[in-house]
Kinemage of the C-alpha trace (Angstrom):
@kinemage 1
@onewidth
@group {chain A} dominant
@subgroup {mainchain}
@vectorlist {calphas} color= white
{ca pro a 1} P 0.092 0.187 0.086
{ca pro a 2} L 1.182 3.738 -0.920
{ca asp a 3} L 1.109 4.484 2.917
{ca ala a 4} L 3.563 1.821 3.700
{ca leu a 5} L 6.315 3.179 1.418
{ca glu a 6} L 8.055 5.133 3.957
{ca thr a 7} L 7.508 2.620 6.658
{ca ile a 8} L 9.553 -0.336 4.725
{ca phe a 9} L 12.520 1.674 5.444
{ca glu a 10} L 12.303 1.378 9.446
{ca arg a 11} L 13.728 -1.294 11.398
{ca tyr a 12} L 11.882 -4.476 11.694
{ca ser a 13} L 9.187 -3.092 9.501
{ca arg a 14} L 6.810 -5.546 7.653
{ca val a 15} L 4.104 -4.912 5.277
{ca asp a 16} L 1.243 -7.441 5.838
{ca ser a 17} L -0.691 -8.406 2.731
{ca gln a 18} L -2.083 -11.536 1.099
{ca ala a 19} L 0.983 -11.496 -1.164
{ca thr a 20} L 3.587 -11.386 1.650
{ca lys a 21} L 1.916 -13.614 4.352
{ca asp a 22} L 4.283 -16.625 3.603
{ca ile a 23} L 7.741 -14.574 2.794
{ca gln a 24} L 9.985 -14.690 5.852
{ca gly a 25} L 12.587 -12.135 6.904
{ca thr a 26} L 13.699 -9.952 9.910
{ca gly a 27} L 12.449 -6.446 8.310
{ca leu a 28} L 16.449 -5.036 8.409
{ca gly a 29} L 17.529 -5.322 4.820
{ca leu a 30} L 15.940 -2.355 3.765
{ca pro a 31} L 16.836 -0.316 6.880
{ca ile a 32} L 20.435 -1.459 6.333
{ca val a 33} L 20.195 -0.506 2.311
{ca arg a 34} L 19.017 3.012 3.718
{ca gln a 35} L 21.633 3.389 6.275
{ca ile a 36} L 24.633 2.512 3.902
{ca ile a 37} L 23.258 4.922 1.147
{ca gln a 38} L 22.577 7.742 3.330
{ca leu a 39} L 26.322 7.455 4.707
{ca his a 40} L 27.390 8.048 1.154
{ca gly a 41} L 25.399 11.082 0.932
{ca gly a 42} L 22.488 8.942 -0.906
{ca lys a 43} L 18.997 8.774 -1.301
{ca val a 44} L 16.759 5.538 -1.696
{ca trp a 45} L 12.969 5.571 -1.842
{ca ala a 46} L 10.489 3.527 -3.426
{ca glu a 47} L 7.239 3.429 -5.869
{ca ser a 48} L 4.817 0.600 -5.396
{ca glu a 49} L 1.706 0.298 -8.050
{ca leu a 50} L -0.666 -2.497 -6.395
{ca gly a 51} L -1.061 -5.509 -8.709
{ca arg a 52} L 2.302 -4.513 -10.851
{ca gly a 53} L 4.949 -4.223 -8.441
{ca ser a 54} L 7.586 -2.150 -6.871
{ca val a 55} L 10.248 -0.110 -8.007
{ca phe a 56} L 13.477 1.067 -5.531
{ca his a 57} L 15.464 4.074 -6.450
{ca val a 58} L 18.797 4.726 -5.294
{ca leu a 59} L 20.508 7.936 -5.702
{ca leu a 60} L 24.278 8.495 -5.079
{ca pro a 61} L 26.694 11.513 -5.590
{ca leu a 62} L 29.545 11.332 -8.009
{ca ala a 63} L 32.948 12.544 -6.854
{ca gly a 64} L 33.862 15.433 -8.667
{ca ala a 65} L 36.925 15.318 -11.120
{ca gly a 66} L 40.023 16.027 -9.251
{ca ala a 67} L 38.428 15.029 -5.895
{ca gln a 68} L 40.297 13.015 -3.441
{ca val a 69} L 38.297 9.802 -1.788
{ca glu a 70} L 39.882 8.092 1.182
{ca ala a 71} L 39.149 4.149 1.513
């Protein structure tokens, strides 16, 4: 459901629906993804259409030319 799109990035969040009732998980995957992306200065969000599925977007900044990147 559209109202669940933001909560799926919260720890231990699970969307209860007929389509997901048999899928197991801890609800930690997407929060970990969001945290890693945010640590890199990026954003992640989802779009979903009932009966069609979901699309996840990841936006990460590029280091500018000549920028020093520390590992």
